[in-house]
C-alpha positions as CSV (number, residue, x, y, z in Angstrom):
1,M,21.3,-41.4,6.8
2,S,23.4,-42.9,4.0
3,A,23.5,-41.3,0.6
4,L,21.4,-44.2,-1.0
5,V,18.6,-43.9,1.6
6,L,18.6,-40.0,1.1
7,A,18.3,-40.4,-2.9
8,V,15.3,-42.7,-2.4
9,L,13.7,-40.4,-0.1
10,L,14.2,-37.4,-2.7
11,S,12.9,-39.7,-5.6
12,L,9.8,-40.7,-3.7
13,V,8.7,-37.0,-3.3
14,S,9.9,-35.8,-6.6
15,A,7.8,-39.0,-8.1
16,V,4.7,-37.3,-6.1
17,A,5.2,-34.0,-7.4
18,Y,5.6,-35.3,-11.1
19,A,2.4,-37.4,-10.6
20,A,0.4,-34.4,-9.5
21,A,1.9,-32.3,-12.7
22,A,0.9,-35.1,-14.8
23,I,-2.7,-35.3,-13.5
24,V,-3.1,-31.2,-14.0
25,Q,-1.3,-31.6,-17.5
26,E,-3.9,-34.2,-18.7
27,R,-6.9,-32.2,-17.5
28,V,-5.7,-29.0,-19.1
29,A,-5.4,-31.0,-22.4
30,A,-8.8,-32.5,-22.2
31,S,-10.7,-29.5,-21.1
32,G,-10.2,-26.8,-23.6
33,P,-8.8,-25.7,-27.1
34,S,-5.7,-24.1,-25.7
35,S,-2.3,-24.6,-27.6
36,T,-1.3,-28.3,-28.0
37,Y,2.4,-27.5,-26.8
38,A,2.1,-24.8,-24.5
39,P,-1.2,-23.5,-23.3
40,V,0.4,-20.4,-21.6
41,R,-2.9,-18.6,-20.8
42,R,-4.1,-21.6,-18.6
43,P,-3.3,-20.9,-14.8
44,A,-3.7,-24.5,-14.3
45,W,-0.8,-25.3,-16.8
46,W,1.5,-23.0,-15.1
47,G,0.7,-24.8,-11.7
48,S,1.9,-28.1,-13.5
49,V,4.8,-26.3,-14.5
50,T,5.6,-25.5,-10.9
51,L,5.0,-28.9,-10.0
52,N,7.3,-30.3,-12.5
53,G,9.9,-27.7,-11.6
54,L,9.7,-29.1,-7.9
55,G,9.8,-32.6,-9.0
56,A,13.0,-31.7,-11.3
57,A,14.6,-30.1,-8.3
58,L,14.2,-32.8,-6.0
59,H,15.5,-35.2,-9.1
60,V,18.6,-33.2,-9.1
61,A,19.3,-33.6,-5.6
62,A,18.7,-37.2,-5.8
63,L,21.1,-37.7,-8.5
64,A,23.6,-35.8,-6.5
65,Y,23.5,-38.7,-4.0
66,G,22.5,-41.6,-5.9
67,P,23.7,-43.4,-9.5
68,L,21.5,-43.2,-12.3
69,T,20.7,-46.8,-12.1
70,L,19.0,-46.2,-8.6
71,V,17.3,-42.8,-9.3
72,Q,15.8,-43.0,-12.8
73,P,13.8,-46.3,-12.1
74,M,12.3,-44.7,-9.0
75,G,10.6,-42.2,-11.5
76,A,8.5,-45.2,-12.5
77,L,6.7,-44.8,-9.2
78,T,5.0,-41.7,-10.7
79,I,2.3,-43.5,-12.4
80,V,1.9,-45.6,-9.3
81,F,1.4,-42.6,-7.4
82,A,-0.9,-41.0,-10.1
83,L,-3.3,-44.0,-9.6
84,P,-4.7,-43.1,-6.1
85,M,-4.1,-39.4,-6.5
86,S,-6.4,-39.2,-9.6
87,A,-9.0,-41.2,-7.7
88,V,-8.9,-38.8,-5.0
89,F,-8.7,-35.3,-6.8
90,I,-10.5,-36.1,-10.1
91,R,-12.7,-38.8,-8.9
92,R,-11.3,-41.6,-11.4
93,R,-11.2,-44.8,-9.9
94,A,-9.0,-47.4,-10.7
95,G,-9.9,-51.0,-11.5
96,A,-8.3,-54.3,-9.9
97,A,-6.1,-54.7,-13.1
98,A,-4.7,-51.3,-12.4
99,W,-4.0,-52.2,-8.7
100,R,-2.2,-55.4,-9.8
101,G,-0.1,-53.3,-12.1
102,A,0.9,-50.9,-9.6
103,V,1.9,-53.7,-7.4
104,M,4.0,-55.3,-9.9
105,A,5.5,-52.0,-10.7
106,T,6.4,-51.5,-7.1
107,A,7.8,-54.9,-6.9
108,G,10.0,-54.8,-10.1
109,L,11.3,-51.4,-8.5
110,A,12.0,-52.9,-5.4
111,G,14.1,-55.5,-7.0
112,L,16.2,-53.0,-8.8
113,L,17.0,-50.9,-5.9
114,A,18.1,-54.0,-3.9
115,L,20.7,-54.8,-7.0
116,T,21.7,-51.2,-7.5
117,N,25.7,-51.1,-6.7
118,G,26.3,-47.4,-5.1
119,A,29.8,-47.3,-6.4
120,D,31.0,-44.2,-7.9
121,A,30.4,-44.0,-11.9
122,D,33.1,-43.1,-14.6
123,D,33.0,-39.7,-16.2
124,L,33.0,-38.4,-19.9
125,A,35.2,-36.1,-21.5
126,M,33.5,-32.7,-22.5
127,G,33.7,-33.8,-26.3
128,S,32.1,-36.9,-25.6
129,R,29.2,-35.3,-23.6
130,L,28.7,-32.7,-26.4
131,V,28.4,-35.3,-29.0
132,L,25.8,-37.1,-26.7
133,A,23.9,-34.1,-26.4
134,A,23.6,-33.7,-30.0
135,A,22.6,-37.3,-30.8
136,G,20.0,-36.9,-28.1
137,F,18.5,-33.8,-29.8
138,G,18.5,-35.2,-33.0
139,A,16.7,-38.5,-31.9
140,V,14.0,-36.2,-29.9
141,A,13.6,-34.0,-33.1
142,A,13.2,-37.2,-35.4
143,L,10.5,-38.7,-33.0
144,F,8.6,-35.2,-33.0
145,V,8.8,-35.0,-36.9
146,A,7.6,-38.6,-37.2
147,S,4.6,-38.0,-35.0
148,K,3.5,-35.1,-37.1
149,A,3.1,-37.7,-39.9
150,L,0.7,-39.7,-37.7
151,R,-3.3,-39.2,-37.9
152,R,-4.4,-41.7,-35.2
153,A,-4.2,-39.7,-31.7
154,A,-3.1,-42.6,-29.8
155,T,-0.1,-43.6,-32.0
156,R,0.8,-40.0,-32.1
157,S,0.7,-39.5,-28.3
158,V,2.8,-42.7,-27.7
159,L,5.3,-41.4,-30.1
160,L,5.2,-37.8,-28.4
161,A,5.6,-39.6,-25.1
162,T,8.6,-41.6,-26.1
163,A,10.2,-38.4,-27.3
164,A,9.3,-36.7,-24.1
165,G,10.6,-39.6,-21.8
166,G,13.8,-39.7,-23.9
167,A,14.4,-35.8,-23.3
168,F,13.8,-36.2,-19.7
169,G,16.2,-39.0,-19.4
170,L,18.9,-37.3,-21.3
171,A,18.3,-34.2,-19.0
172,S,18.9,-36.4,-15.9
173,V,22.2,-38.0,-17.5
174,F,23.7,-34.4,-17.9
175,T,22.5,-33.2,-14.7
176,K,24.0,-36.1,-13.0
177,S,27.1,-35.2,-14.6
178,V,26.9,-31.5,-13.8
179,A,26.3,-32.2,-10.1
180,E,29.2,-34.2,-9.7
181,D,31.6,-31.7,-11.2
182,W,29.6,-28.8,-9.1
183,Q,31.1,-30.5,-5.9
184,S,34.7,-29.6,-7.0
185,G,33.6,-26.2,-8.5
186,L,31.7,-25.8,-11.6
187,P,34.0,-24.4,-14.4
188,L,32.6,-22.2,-17.2
189,G,33.2,-25.0,-19.7
190,E,30.1,-26.7,-18.1
191,L,27.8,-23.8,-19.6
192,P,27.1,-25.7,-22.7
193,L,25.8,-28.9,-20.7
194,L,23.5,-26.3,-18.6
195,C,22.2,-25.3,-22.0
196,A,21.7,-28.7,-23.1
197,I,19.8,-29.7,-19.8
198,A,17.5,-26.9,-20.2
199,G,16.9,-27.7,-23.8
200,F,16.1,-31.4,-22.9
201,A,14.0,-30.3,-19.9
202,I,11.8,-27.8,-21.7
203,S,11.6,-30.1,-24.7
204,G,10.1,-33.1,-22.4
205,L,7.7,-30.7,-20.8
206,L,6.2,-29.3,-24.1
207,L,6.2,-32.9,-25.7
208,S,4.7,-34.5,-22.6
209,Q,1.9,-31.7,-22.7
210,A,1.4,-32.5,-26.3
211,S,1.3,-36.3,-25.9
212,Y,-2.0,-35.7,-23.5
213,R,-4.1,-34.3,-26.2
214,G,-6.8,-36.8,-26.9
215,A,-5.2,-39.9,-25.3
216,G,-5.8,-39.4,-21.6
217,L,-3.5,-39.9,-18.8
218,A,-2.5,-43.5,-18.4
219,A,-1.0,-44.3,-21.7
220,P,1.3,-41.1,-22.2
221,L,2.3,-41.2,-18.7
222,A,3.2,-44.7,-18.5
223,T,5.3,-44.3,-21.8
224,V,7.3,-41.2,-20.3
225,T,7.8,-43.3,-17.1
226,V,9.1,-46.5,-19.1
227,V,11.3,-44.7,-21.5
228,N,12.9,-42.0,-18.9
229,P,14.6,-44.5,-16.9
230,V,15.4,-47.0,-19.7
231,V,17.1,-44.2,-21.6
232,A,19.2,-43.0,-18.6
233,A,20.0,-46.3,-17.1
234,A,21.3,-47.6,-20.4
235,I,23.4,-44.4,-20.8
236,G,24.6,-44.9,-17.1
237,L,25.5,-48.5,-17.8
238,T,27.0,-48.5,-21.2
239,L,29.0,-45.1,-21.0
240,F,29.3,-44.1,-17.3
241,G,30.2,-47.5,-16.1
242,E,27.7,-47.9,-13.5
243,S,26.6,-51.6,-12.7
244,F,24.3,-53.7,-10.5
245,R,25.4,-56.1,-7.8
246,Y,26.8,-59.6,-8.2
247,G,28.3,-58.7,-11.8
248,T,26.4,-60.7,-14.9
249,A,23.9,-62.7,-12.8
250,G,22.9,-59.7,-11.0
251,T,22.4,-57.4,-14.1
252,A,20.4,-60.4,-15.6
253,I,18.2,-60.6,-12.6
254,A,17.8,-56.9,-12.6
255,L,16.5,-57.0,-16.1
256,G,14.0,-59.5,-15.0
257,F,12.8,-57.1,-12.5
258,G,12.8,-54.5,-15.1
259,V,10.4,-56.7,-16.9
260,V,8.2,-57.2,-14.2
261,A,8.0,-53.4,-13.6
262,A,7.3,-52.9,-17.3
263,G,4.7,-55.3,-17.2
264,G,2.9,-53.4,-14.2
265,L,3.1,-50.4,-16.2
266,I,1.5,-52.2,-19.0
267,L,-1.3,-53.3,-17.0
268,L,-1.7,-49.9,-15.8
269,T,-2.0,-48.7,-19.2
270,T,-4.5,-51.2,-20.8
271,E,-6.7,-51.0,-17.7
272,R,-7.1,-47.3,-18.0
273,L,-7.7,-47.5,-21.8
274,S,-10.2,-50.6,-21.3
275,A,-12.0,-48.5,-18.6
276,A,-12.2,-45.4,-21.0
277,H,-13.8,-47.3,-23.9
278,Q,-16.3,-49.2,-21.7
279,A,-17.3,-45.8,-20.0
280,K,-18.2,-44.3,-23.5
281,P,-22.1,-43.6,-23.7
282,V,-23.8,-45.5,-26.8
283,P,-26.9,-43.3,-28.0
284,P,-30.3,-45.3,-28.3
285,P,-31.0,-47.1,-31.5
286,G,-32.1,-44.4,-34.3
287,L,-30.0,-41.7,-32.9
288,P,-27.9,-40.1,-35.5
289,P,-24.0,-40.1,-35.0
290,A,-22.4,-37.0,-33.8
291,P,-21.4,-34.5,-36.5
292,G,-18.0,-35.7,-37.9
293,G,-17.9,-39.1,-36.2
294,R,-19.5,-42.5,-36.2
295,Q,-22.7,-43.5,-34.5
296,G,-21.9,-43.7,-30.7
297,D,-19.3,-41.1,-30.9
298,T,-19.9,-38.4,-28.5
299,P,-17.8,-35.2,-27.3
300,D,-15.7,-35.7,-24.3
301,Q,-17.7,-34.3,-21.5
302,T,-15.5,-35.2,-18.6
303,A,-16.2,-32.8,-16.0
304,T,-13.2,-30.3,-15.0
305,P,-12.7,-29.3,-11.5
306,P,-13.1,-25.4,-11.3
307,A,-9.5,-25.1,-10.1
308,L,-8.2,-26.4,-13.3
309,R,-10.3,-24.2,-15.8
């Protein structure tokens, strides 16, 4: 089995674990008044942390065998897997538009995989890595602070999910770098990078949990899924010298496939948001509005499976 094939298989299983974790996180956020960022008193949340840990471990293994431009786009399959999994486990069925989006996302990823160059990437000096880490933490912190100023739950959710996706993407970049150094013996000088990986991973987990509050599953998950590989692949292409096959033409075609995949993710998101709006119950004429809301607003009465309570 070639290294690229092994990287693909590990990435597929990782995406399944991440999809399961996202479903559990969203149900935890929707079913109780627990802490927005870390509902540590919810056993189900710890289950999602375990699933995220499994996905991360498989992701690290995939990065050891494949380039960022291969492994990171595979992460977009998380939302494709989440579609049927949510239908099976929480009885949330997907419409035709969502399935079209899943097909588009899969086709776009297949094109990216076909154009991925498995050549060895360049390396960065430790000083440059630390500068990149500091800049990354600064960007994530800025997005988090900006989200605190927003009142609309949907907008705040997307901004938090963007920060989470960026944090996960940066964690993957440094994981790839450390994994390659580990093969020749990990020096003590890599300790700052290990701390950076832990910091980005924990930040991504907490920010993604916060992004599900009041926004459902699709929009935050789609945002994280898109931003994560975009950030990591952009860094891989610009700083680590990774590339696509066939030079400039291959890169242009790969960008086209990326647009197709992104369009599929947008379809997934809009279909879910539209379905949620249509499913919202409307009270009979003359019924007073719910306390604190407009006429027709009702509390979220989505049933939560007993295992997630």
